N, CA, C and O atoms as a Tinker XYZ file with bonds, in Angstrom:
   428  protein
     1  N      3.018000  -24.088000   11.643000    73     2
     2  CA     4.443000  -22.724000   11.076000    64     1     3
     3  C      4.965000  -23.897000   10.649000    63     2     4     5
     4  O      4.794000  -24.917000   11.316000    81     3
     5  N      5.616000  -23.903000    9.569000    73     3     6
     6  CA     6.232000  -24.924000    8.831000    64     5     7
     7  C      7.997000  -24.685000    9.421000    63     6     8     9
     8  O      8.271000  -23.660000   10.046000    81     7
     9  N      8.608000  -25.285000    9.257000    73     7    10
    10  CA     9.765000  -25.380000    9.513000    64     9    11
    11  C     10.910000  -25.001000    8.385000    63    10    12    13
    12  O     10.795000  -25.362000    7.214000    81    11
    13  N     11.988000  -24.258000    8.859000    73    11    14
    14  CA    12.578000  -23.228000    7.923000    64    13    15
    15  C     12.783000  -24.356000    6.835000    63    14    16    17
    16  O     12.522000  -25.521000    7.133000    81    15
    17  N     13.348000  -23.951000    5.303000    73    15    18
    18  CA    13.354000  -24.589000    4.586000    64    17    19
    19  C     12.657000  -25.223000    3.783000    63    18    20    21
    20  O     13.123000  -25.474000    2.672000    81    19
    21  N     11.582000  -25.573000    4.077000    73    19    22
    22  CA    10.073000  -26.304000    3.941000    64    21    23
    23  C     10.047000  -25.317000    3.196000    63    22    24    25
    24  O     10.506000  -24.215000    3.496000    81    23
    25  N      9.331000  -25.701000    1.805000    73    23    26
    26  CA     9.102000  -25.034000    0.316000    64    25    27
    27  C      7.423000  -24.130000    0.760000    63    26    28    29
    28  O      6.973000  -23.059000    0.355000    81    27
    29  N      6.935000  -25.029000    1.622000    73    27    30
    30  CA     5.355000  -24.743000    1.966000    64    29    31
    31  C      5.300000  -23.715000    2.845000    63    30    32    33
    32  O      4.219000  -23.253000    3.210000    81    31
    33  N      6.502000  -23.242000    3.285000    73    31    34
    34  CA     6.704000  -21.559000    4.540000    64    33    35
    35  C      7.013000  -20.338000    3.188000    63    34    36    37
    36  O      7.879000  -20.265000    2.316000    81    35
    37  N      5.977000  -19.598000    3.510000    73    35    38
    38  CA     6.297000  -18.298000    3.078000    64    37    39
    39  C      6.420000  -17.251000    3.216000    63    38    40    41
    40  O      5.447000  -16.934000    3.901000    81    39
    41  N      7.046000  -16.311000    3.013000    73    39    42
    42  CA     8.104000  -15.333000    3.771000    64    41    43
    43  C      7.630000  -14.173000    2.358000    63    42    44    45
    44  O      7.979000  -14.257000    1.181000    81    43
    45  N      6.662000  -13.055000    3.069000    73    43    46
    46  CA     6.699000  -11.930000    2.647000    64    45    47
    47  C      7.461000  -10.143000    2.489000    63    46    48    49
    48  O      7.011000   -9.024000    2.733000    81    47
    49  N      7.992000  -10.347000    2.278000    73    47    50
    50  CA     8.701000   -9.285000    1.806000    64    49    51
    51  C      7.409000   -7.751000    1.711000    63    50    52    53
    52  O      6.610000   -7.503000    0.808000    81    51
    53  N      7.620000   -7.120000    2.787000    73    51    54
    54  CA     6.427000   -5.942000    2.696000    64    53    55
    55  C      7.026000   -4.536000    2.713000    63    54    56    57
    56  O      7.575000   -3.983000    3.667000    81    55
    57  N      6.756000   -3.916000    1.107000    73    55    58
    58  CA     7.035000   -2.756000    1.280000    64    57    59
    59  C      6.305000   -0.815000    1.372000    63    58    60    61
    60  O      6.719000    0.340000    1.473000    81    59
    61  N      4.841000   -1.694000    1.234000    73    59    62
    62  CA     3.835000   -0.344000    1.316000    64    61    63
    63  C      2.468000   -0.656000    1.820000    63    62    64    65
    64  O      2.012000   -1.703000    1.361000    81    63
    65  N      1.735000   -0.039000    2.613000    73    63    66
    66  CA     0.983000   -0.196000    3.473000    64    65    67
    67  C     -0.109000   -1.238000    1.836000    63    66    68    69
    68  O     -0.179000   -2.429000    1.534000    81    67
    69  N     -0.464000   -0.506000    1.490000    73    67    70
    70  CA    -1.877000   -1.156000    0.252000    64    69    71
    71  C     -1.235000   -2.638000   -0.237000    63    70    72    73
    72  O     -1.938000   -3.502000   -0.761000    81    71
    73  N      0.301000   -2.807000    0.032000    73    71    74
    74  CA     0.385000   -3.913000   -0.364000    64    73    75
    75  C      0.640000   -5.356000    0.554000    63    74    76    77
    76  O      1.504000   -6.233000    0.573000    81    75
    77  N     -0.198000   -5.167000    1.046000    73    75    78
    78  CA    -1.045000   -6.382000    2.461000    64    77    79
    79  C     -0.441000   -7.578000    1.942000    63    78    80    81
    80  O     -0.775000   -7.880000    0.796000    81    79
    81  N      0.404000   -8.349000    2.557000    73    79    82
    82  CA     1.141000   -9.458000    2.398000    64    81    83
    83  C      0.045000  -10.839000    2.808000    63    82    84    85
    84  O      0.200000  -12.041000    2.591000    81    83
    85  N     -0.748000  -10.319000    3.279000    73    83    86
    86  CA    -1.362000  -11.481000    4.086000    64    85    87
    87  C     -3.051000  -11.431000    2.553000    63    86    88    89
    88  O     -4.144000  -11.915000    2.847000    81    87
    89  N     -2.849000  -10.930000    1.472000    73    87    90
    90  CA    -3.831000  -11.008000    0.300000    64    89    91
    91  C     -4.625000  -12.589000    0.534000    63    90    92    93
    92  O     -5.830000  -12.689000    0.764000    81    91
    93  N     -3.893000  -13.493000    0.446000    73    91    94
    94  CA    -4.834000  -14.671000    0.405000    64    93    95
    95  C     -6.163000  -14.835000    1.808000    63    94    96    97
    96  O     -6.903000  -15.778000    2.090000    81    95
    97  N     -6.010000  -13.540000    2.396000    73    95    98
    98  CA    -7.490000  -13.659000    3.091000    64    97    99
    99  C     -8.645000  -13.189000    2.561000    63    98   100   101
   100  O     -9.747000  -13.004000    3.078000    81    99
   101  N     -8.018000  -12.928000    0.843000    73    99   102
   102  CA    -9.311000  -11.906000    0.185000    64   101   103
   103  C    -10.704000  -13.088000    0.313000    63   102   104   105
   104  O    -10.412000  -14.267000    0.516000    81   103
   105  N    -11.834000  -12.783000    0.215000    73   103   106
   106  CA   -12.674000  -13.788000    0.194000    64   105   107
   107  C    -13.241000  -14.859000   -1.201000    63   106   108   109
   108  O    -14.210000  -15.618000   -1.189000    81   107
   109  N    -12.216000  -14.582000   -2.394000    73   107   110
   110  CA   -11.630000  -15.538000   -3.355000    64   109   111
   111  C    -11.056000  -16.838000   -2.863000    63   110   112   113
   112  O    -11.310000  -17.848000   -3.518000    81   111
   113  N    -10.290000  -16.933000   -1.754000    73   111   114
   114  CA    -9.420000  -17.424000   -1.097000    64   113   115
   115  C    -10.370000  -18.684000   -0.352000    63   114   116   117
   116  O     -9.969000  -19.843000   -0.461000    81   115
   117  N    -11.565000  -18.405000    0.357000    73   115   118
   118  CA   -12.314000  -19.315000    1.396000    64   117   119
   119  C    -11.722000  -20.680000    0.869000    63   118   120   121
   120  O    -10.873000  -21.204000    1.589000    81   119
   121  N    -12.031000  -21.241000   -0.167000    73   119   122
   122  CA   -11.541000  -22.615000   -0.267000    64   121   123
   123  C     -9.650000  -22.834000    0.095000    63   122   124   125
   124  O     -8.926000  -23.780000   -0.214000    81   123
   125  N     -9.445000  -22.063000    0.545000    73   123   126
   126  CA    -7.865000  -22.018000    1.185000    64   125   127
   127  C     -6.935000  -22.793000    0.481000    63   126   128   129
   128  O     -6.247000  -23.685000    0.976000    81   127
   129  N     -6.932000  -22.435000   -0.662000    73   127   130
   130  CA    -5.810000  -22.739000   -1.630000    64   129   131
   131  C     -5.830000  -20.797000   -2.138000    63   130   132   133
   132  O     -6.849000  -20.158000   -2.399000    81   131
   133  N     -4.311000  -20.230000   -2.145000    73   131   134
   134  CA    -3.923000  -19.119000   -2.473000    64   133   135
   135  C     -4.814000  -18.744000   -3.988000    63   134   136   137
   136  O     -5.253000  -19.730000   -4.581000    81   135
   137  N     -4.981000  -17.884000   -4.375000    73   135   138
   138  CA    -5.032000  -17.470000   -5.962000    64   137   139
   139  C     -4.463000  -16.285000   -6.403000    63   138   140   141
   140  O     -4.744000  -15.211000   -5.870000    81   139
   141  N     -3.349000  -16.428000   -7.734000    73   139   142
   142  CA    -3.199000  -14.983000   -7.633000    64   141   143
   143  C     -4.006000  -13.954000   -8.125000    63   142   144   145
   144  O     -4.751000  -14.040000   -9.101000    81   143
   145  N     -3.748000  -12.501000   -7.065000    73   143   146
   146  CA    -4.409000  -11.316000   -7.453000    64   145   147
   147  C     -3.348000  -10.443000   -8.011000    63   146   148   149
   148  O     -2.180000  -10.703000   -8.302000    81   147
   149  N     -4.129000   -9.188000   -8.101000    73   147   150
   150  CA    -3.364000   -7.715000   -8.853000    64   149   151
   151  C     -4.500000   -6.936000   -8.632000    63   150   152   153
   152  O     -5.639000   -7.109000   -9.067000    81   151
   153  N     -3.896000   -5.719000   -7.627000    73   151   154
   154  CA    -5.264000   -4.801000   -7.035000    64   153   155
   155  C     -4.967000   -4.331000   -5.846000    63   154   156   157
   156  O     -4.131000   -4.508000   -4.960000    81   155
   157  N     -6.175000   -3.477000   -6.147000    73   155   158
   158  CA    -6.038000   -2.753000   -4.454000    64   157   159
   159  C     -6.574000   -3.866000   -3.770000    63   158   160   161
   160  O     -7.047000   -4.862000   -4.318000    81   159
   161  N     -6.473000   -3.639000   -2.387000    73   159   162
   162  CA    -7.224000   -4.090000   -1.421000    64   161   163
   163  C     -7.621000   -3.167000   -0.335000    63   162   164   165
   164  O     -7.067000   -2.068000   -0.339000    81   163
   165  N     -8.370000   -3.388000    0.473000    73   163   166
   166  CA    -9.318000   -2.942000    1.672000    64   165   167
   167  C     -8.559000   -3.573000    2.819000    63   166   168   169
   168  O     -8.666000   -2.822000    3.789000    81   167
   169  N     -7.723000   -4.807000    3.155000    73   167   170
   170  CA    -7.791000   -5.640000    3.987000    64   169   171
   171  C     -6.839000   -4.676000    4.879000    63   170   172   173
   172  O     -5.874000   -4.138000    4.338000    81   171
   173  N     -7.211000   -4.398000    6.691000    73   171   174
   174  CA    -6.332000   -3.567000    7.280000    64   173   175
   175  C     -6.095000   -4.570000    8.538000    63   174   176   177
   176  O     -6.945000   -5.122000    9.237000    81   175
   177  N     -4.440000   -4.649000    8.622000    73   175   178
   178  CA    -3.918000   -6.213000    9.456000    64   177   179
   179  C     -3.678000   -5.474000   10.916000    63   178   180   181
   180  O     -2.807000   -4.604000   10.930000    81   179
   181  N     -4.299000   -5.721000   11.997000    73   179   182
   182  CA    -4.237000   -5.111000   12.742000    64   181   183
   183  C     -4.061000   -6.617000   13.999000    63   182   184   185
   184  O     -4.131000   -7.833000   13.820000    81   183
   185  N     -3.762000   -5.583000   15.507000    73   183   186
   186  CA    -3.870000   -7.309000   16.370000    64   185   187
   187  C     -5.297000   -7.579000   16.342000    63   186   188   189
   188  O     -6.285000   -6.845000   16.377000    81   187
   189  N     -5.049000   -9.465000   16.233000    73   187   190
   190  CA    -6.127000   -9.767000   16.550000    64   189   191
   191  C     -6.297000  -10.782000   15.255000    63   190   192   193
   192  O     -6.821000  -11.895000   15.273000    81   191
   193  N     -5.549000   -9.907000   13.815000    73   191   194
   194  CA    -5.691000  -10.650000   12.783000    64   193   195
   195  C     -5.350000  -12.505000   12.576000    63   194   196   197
   196  O     -4.425000  -13.092000   13.136000    81   195
   197  N     -6.397000  -13.160000   11.608000    73   195   198
   198  CA    -5.726000  -14.284000   11.860000    64   197   199
   199  C     -4.714000  -14.584000   10.432000    63   198   200   201
   200  O     -5.113000  -14.477000    9.273000    81   199
   201  N     -3.494000  -14.930000   10.803000    73   199   202
   202  CA    -2.900000  -14.916000    9.009000    64   201   203
   203  C     -3.216000  -16.439000    8.630000    63   202   204   205
   204  O     -3.343000  -17.316000    9.485000    81   203
   205  N     -3.315000  -16.627000    7.430000    73   203   206
   206  CA    -3.553000  -17.837000    6.919000    64   205   207
   207  C     -2.311000  -18.194000    5.894000    63   206   208   209
   208  O     -2.382000  -19.317000    5.394000    81   207
   209  N     -1.522000  -17.624000    5.632000    73   207   210
   210  CA    -0.571000  -17.850000    4.660000    64   209   211
   211  C      0.632000  -17.594000    4.785000    63   210   212   213
   212  O      1.457000  -18.454000    4.481000    81   211
   213  N      1.056000  -16.259000    5.300000    73   211   214
   214  CA     2.007000  -15.821000    5.213000    64   213   215
   215  C      2.976000  -16.242000    7.388000    63   214   216   217
   216  O      2.483000  -16.198000    8.516000    81   215
   217  N      4.491000  -16.599000    6.844000    73   215   218
   218  CA     4.428000  -17.340000    8.342000    64   217   219
   219  C      5.877000  -16.135000    8.613000    63   218   220   221
   220  O      6.309000  -16.116000    9.765000    81   219
   221  N      6.488000  -15.299000    7.692000    73   219   222
   222  CA     7.505000  -15.019000    7.765000    64   221   223
   223  C      7.236000  -13.663000    7.188000    63   222   224   225
   224  O      6.697000  -13.791000    6.089000    81   223
   225  N      7.413000  -12.412000    7.525000    73   223   226
   226  CA     7.702000  -10.808000    7.102000    64   225   227
   227  C      8.587000   -9.924000    7.213000    63   226   228   229
   228  O      8.831000   -9.391000    8.296000    81   227
   229  N      9.322000   -9.577000    5.905000    73   227   230
   230  CA    10.289000   -8.848000    6.083000    64   229   231
   231  C     10.113000   -7.256000    5.805000    63   230   232   233
   232  O      9.841000   -6.694000    4.744000    81   231
   233  N     10.376000   -6.655000    7.215000    73   231   234
   234  CA    10.170000   -5.055000    6.673000    64   233   235
   235  C     10.963000   -4.358000    7.841000    63   234   236   237
   236  O     11.435000   -5.078000    8.721000    81   235
   237  N     11.133000   -2.998000    7.894000    73   235   238
   238  CA    11.259000   -2.342000    8.362000    64   237   239
   239  C     10.971000   -2.320000    9.831000    63   238   240   241
   240  O     10.307000   -3.076000   10.541000    81   239
   241  N     11.808000   -1.004000   10.138000    73   239   242
   242  CA    11.083000   -1.102000   11.789000    64   241   243
   243  C     10.309000    0.258000   11.626000    63   242   244   245
   244  O     10.800000    1.346000   11.325000    81   243
   245  N      9.265000    0.022000   11.836000    73   243   246
   246  CA     7.983000    1.190000   11.239000    64   245   247
   247  C      7.930000    2.154000   12.796000    63   246   248   249
   248  O      8.261000    1.781000   13.922000    81   247
   249  N      7.344000    3.600000   12.313000    73   247   250
   250  CA     7.304000    4.407000   13.282000    64   249   251
   251  C      6.095000    4.184000   14.096000    63   250   252   253
   252  O      5.274000    3.378000   13.657000    81   251
   253  N      5.782000    4.977000   15.595000    73   251   254
   254  CA     5.014000    4.873000   16.694000    64   253   255
   255  C      3.708000    5.358000   15.273000    63   254   256   257
   256  O      3.850000    6.160000   14.351000    81   255
   257  N      2.602000    4.546000   15.609000    73   255   258
   258  CA     1.269000    5.163000   15.594000    64   257   259
   259  C      1.225000    4.884000   14.196000    63   258   260   261
   260  O      0.579000    5.686000   13.522000    81   259
   261  N      1.861000    3.761000   13.508000    73   259   262
   262  CA     1.367000    3.718000   12.150000    64   261   263
   263  C      0.172000    2.570000   11.510000    63   262   264   265
   264  O     -0.500000    1.969000   12.348000    81   263
   265  N      0.013000    2.383000   10.545000    73   263   266
   266  CA    -1.336000    0.705000   10.591000    64   265   267
   267  C      0.178000    0.088000   10.108000    63   266   268   269
   268  O     -0.226000   -1.028000    9.779000    81   267
   269  N      1.721000    0.043000    9.824000    73   267   270
   270  CA     2.704000   -0.893000    9.380000    64   269   271
   271  C      3.082000   -1.460000   10.594000    63   270   272   273
   272  O      3.595000   -2.578000   10.645000    81   271
   273  N      2.819000   -0.618000   11.798000    73   271   274
   274  CA     3.649000   -0.789000   13.437000    64   273   275
   275  C      2.594000   -2.002000   13.894000    63   274   276   277
   276  O      2.885000   -2.953000   14.620000    81   275
   277  N      1.176000   -1.703000   13.227000    73   275   278
   278  CA     0.146000   -2.328000   13.476000    64   277   279
   279  C      0.086000   -3.974000   12.883000    63   278   280   281
   280  O     -0.452000   -4.897000   13.494000    81   279
   281  N      0.638000   -4.066000   11.809000    73   279   282
   282  CA     1.177000   -5.030000   11.072000    64   281   283
   283  C      1.872000   -5.762000   11.806000    63   282   284   285
   284  O      1.314000   -6.846000   11.977000    81   283
   285  N      2.828000   -5.675000   12.318000    73   283   286
   286  CA     4.249000   -6.443000   12.717000    64   285   287
   287  C      3.791000   -6.536000   14.407000    63   286   288   289
   288  O      4.413000   -7.292000   15.153000    81   287
   289  N      2.742000   -5.760000   14.875000    73   287   290
   290  CA     2.120000   -6.427000   16.163000    64   289   291
   291  C      1.133000   -7.815000   16.139000    63   290   292   293
   292  O      1.051000   -8.613000   17.073000    81   291
   293  N      0.368000   -7.913000   14.781000    73   291   294
   294  CA    -0.830000   -8.597000   14.306000    64   293   295
   295  C      0.237000   -9.824000   14.287000    63   294   296   297
   296  O     -0.185000  -10.908000   14.691000    81   295
   297  N      1.674000   -9.734000   13.823000    73   295   298
   298  CA     2.100000  -11.164000   13.326000    64   297   299
   299  C      2.874000  -11.566000   14.651000    63   298   300   301
   300  O      2.523000  -12.610000   15.201000    81   299
   301  N      3.815000  -10.879000   15.159000    73   299   302
   302  CA     4.070000  -11.179000   16.522000    64   301   303
   303  C      4.178000  -10.436000   17.964000    63   302   304   305
   304  O      5.096000   -9.844000   18.532000    81   303
   305  N      2.490000  -10.807000   18.389000    73   303   306
   306  CA     2.111000  -10.123000   19.479000    64   305   307
   307  C      2.888000  -10.321000   20.483000    63   306   308   309
   308  O      3.648000  -11.259000   20.242000    81   307
   309  N      3.061000   -9.825000   21.597000    73   307   310
   310  CA     3.489000   -9.983000   22.659000    64   309   311
   311  C      5.293000   -9.658000   22.612000    63   310   312   313
   312  O      5.823000   -9.343000   23.678000    81   311
   313  N      6.122000   -9.752000   21.396000    73   311   314
   314  CA     7.312000   -9.992000   21.073000    64   313   315
   315  C      7.627000   -8.558000   20.782000    63   314   316   317
   316  O      8.428000   -8.020000   21.547000    81   315
   317  N      7.004000   -7.674000   19.556000    73   315   318
   318  CA     7.382000   -7.059000   18.914000    64   317   319
   319  C      7.856000   -5.644000   19.635000    63   318   320   321
   320  O      8.439000   -4.670000   19.159000    81   319
   321  N      7.465000   -5.868000   20.716000    73   319   322
   322  CA     8.003000   -4.272000   21.697000    64   321   323
   323  C      9.269000   -4.351000   22.116000    63   322   324   325
   324  O     10.042000   -3.395000   22.189000    81   323
   325  N      9.508000   -5.473000   22.397000    73   323   326
   326  CA    10.796000   -5.969000   23.222000    64   325   327
   327  C     11.534000   -5.393000   22.276000    63   326   328   329
   328  O     12.189000   -4.369000   22.466000    81   327
   329  N     11.426000   -6.478000   20.402000    73   327   330
   330  CA    12.666000   -6.189000   19.295000    64   329   331
   331  C     12.193000   -4.614000   19.665000    63   330   332   333
   332  O     12.935000   -4.186000   20.549000    81   331
   333  N     11.469000   -3.901000   19.372000    73   331   334
   334  CA    11.207000   -2.354000   19.240000    64   333   335
   335  C     12.478000   -1.901000   19.861000    63   334   336   337
   336  O     13.444000   -1.518000   19.201000    81   335
   337  N     12.436000   -1.966000   21.298000    73   335   338
   338  CA    13.050000   -1.456000   22.739000    64   337   339
   339  C     14.461000   -1.959000   21.884000    63   338   340   341
   340  O     14.901000   -1.142000   21.074000    81   339
   341  N     15.049000   -3.020000   22.003000    73   339   342
   342  CA    16.331000   -3.149000   21.600000    64   341   343
   343  C     16.651000   -2.415000   20.107000    63   342   344   345
   344  O     17.769000   -2.088000   19.710000    81   343
   345  N     15.564000   -2.271000   19.496000    73   343   346
   346  CA    16.391000   -1.356000   18.201000    64   345   347
   347  C     16.338000   -0.530000   18.485000    63   346   348   349
   348  O     17.324000   -0.022000   17.951000    81   347
   349  N     15.888000    0.184000   19.014000    73   347   350
   350  CA    15.806000    1.834000   19.697000    64   349   351
   351  C     17.325000    1.650000   20.917000    63   350   352   353
   352  O     18.264000    2.444000   20.975000    81   351
   353  N     17.246000    1.069000   21.308000    73   351   354
   354  CA    18.576000    1.237000   22.193000    64   353   355
   355  C     20.425000    0.447000   21.607000    63   354   356   357
   356  O     21.484000    0.492000   22.232000    81   355
   357  N     20.122000   -0.219000   20.164000    73   355   358
   358  CA    21.142000   -0.375000   19.386000    64   357   359
   359  C     21.380000    0.552000   18.553000    63   358   360   361
   360  O     22.536000    0.521000   18.132000    81   359
   361  N     20.552000    1.608000   18.027000    73   359   362
   362  CA    20.874000    3.104000   17.493000    64   361   363
   363  C     19.888000    2.418000   16.155000    63   362   364   365
   364  O     19.874000    3.354000   15.355000    81   363
   365  N     19.118000    1.336000   15.564000    73   363   366
   366  CA    18.952000    1.380000   14.211000    64   365   367
   367  C     18.020000    2.162000   13.531000    63   366   368   369
   368  O     17.172000    2.650000   14.278000    81   367
   369  N     17.908000    2.438000   12.331000    73   367   370
   370  CA    17.546000    3.137000   11.746000    64   369   371
   371  C     15.799000    2.707000   11.462000    63   370   372   373
   372  O     15.515000    1.602000   11.000000    81   371
   373  N     14.756000    3.709000   11.798000    73   371   374
   374  CA    12.964000    3.406000   11.396000    64   373   375
   375  C     13.026000    4.374000    9.906000    63   374   376   377
   376  O     13.701000    5.172000    9.255000    81   375
   377  N     11.860000    3.666000    9.959000    73   375   378
   378  CA    11.046000    4.218000    8.444000    64   377   379
   379  C     11.995000    3.571000    7.603000    63   378   380   381
   380  O     12.811000    2.742000    8.006000    81   379
   381  N     11.811000    4.175000    5.796000    73   379   382
   382  CA    11.583000    3.925000    4.982000    64   381   383
   383  C     13.153000    3.608000    4.368000    63   382   384   385
   384  O     13.265000    2.916000    3.356000    81   383
   385  N     14.352000    4.169000    5.061000    73   383   386
   386  CA    15.692000    3.755000    4.655000    64   385   387
   387  C     16.312000    3.238000    5.711000    63   386   388   389
   388  O     17.542000    3.198000    5.710000    81   387
   389  N     15.648000    2.803000    6.687000    73   387   390
   390  CA    15.843000    2.188000    8.134000    64   389   391
   391  C     16.090000    0.826000    7.582000    63   390   392   393
   392  O     15.805000    0.478000    6.436000    81   391
   393  N     16.929000   -0.287000    8.964000    73   391   394
   394  CA    17.312000   -1.160000    9.010000    64   393   395
   395  C     15.732000   -2.033000    8.853000    63   394   396   397
   396  O     14.860000   -1.557000    9.580000    81   395
   397  N     15.425000   -2.886000    8.243000    73   395   398
   398  CA    14.970000   -4.422000    8.269000    64   397   399
   399  C     15.287000   -5.300000    9.532000    63   398   400   401
   400  O     16.241000   -5.638000   10.234000    81   399
   401  N     13.682000   -5.502000    9.389000    73   399   402
   402  CA    14.280000   -7.532000   10.108000    64   401   403
   403  C     13.192000   -8.131000    9.551000    63   402   404   405
   404  O     12.322000   -7.868000    8.720000    81   403
   405  N     13.613000   -9.285000   10.483000    73   403   406
   406  CA    12.792000  -10.367000   10.015000    64   405   407
   407  C     11.874000  -11.103000   11.099000    63   406   408   409
   408  O     12.387000  -11.454000   12.161000    81   407
   409  N     10.654000  -11.317000   10.867000    73   407   410
   410  CA     9.256000  -11.408000   11.992000    64   409   411
   411  C      8.831000  -12.547000   11.588000    63   410   412   413
   412  O      8.562000  -12.812000   10.417000    81   411
   413  N      8.709000  -13.558000   12.858000    73   411   414
   414  CA     8.171000  -14.955000   12.178000    64   413   415
   415  C      7.025000  -15.119000   13.384000    63   414   416   417
   416  O      7.139000  -15.154000   14.609000    81   415
   417  N      5.830000  -15.207000   12.461000    73   415   418
   418  CA     4.550000  -15.360000   12.994000    64   417   419
   419  C      4.808000  -16.095000   14.369000    63   418   420   421
   420  O      5.729000  -16.892000   14.546000    81   419
   421  N      3.849000  -15.714000   15.348000    73   419   422
   422  CA     3.776000  -16.389000   16.570000    64   421   423
   423  C      2.658000  -17.122000   16.497000    63   422   424   425
   424  O      1.530000  -16.663000   16.320000    81   423
   425  N      2.986000  -18.431000   16.648000    73   423   426
   426  CA     1.939000  -19.931000   16.396000    64   425   427
   427  C      0.892000  -19.412000   16.975000    63   426   428
   428  O     -0.148000  -20.063000   17.070000    81   427
């Protein structure tokens, strides 16, 4: 992962499941160069996914059993549960109009 402030660091704001932030994993990027893309994807990000481009995700706290929570778990395995436990204890709001969080990829 790159250092904070590094122009090569990719921070992905995430707002809808179909806007998976790691579109750079599409087959046309196998040359390790991200290419512009517009359209639907069939990418399902879950624990075990290998992120190649996204270093940080800005997203809401998601509801249990949602595909978006799987995305969070994939980016920060082993750390997301503690963050969510703290969010519940502190009374953070979840879902679409809830509080946001900054999740850095686990190396």
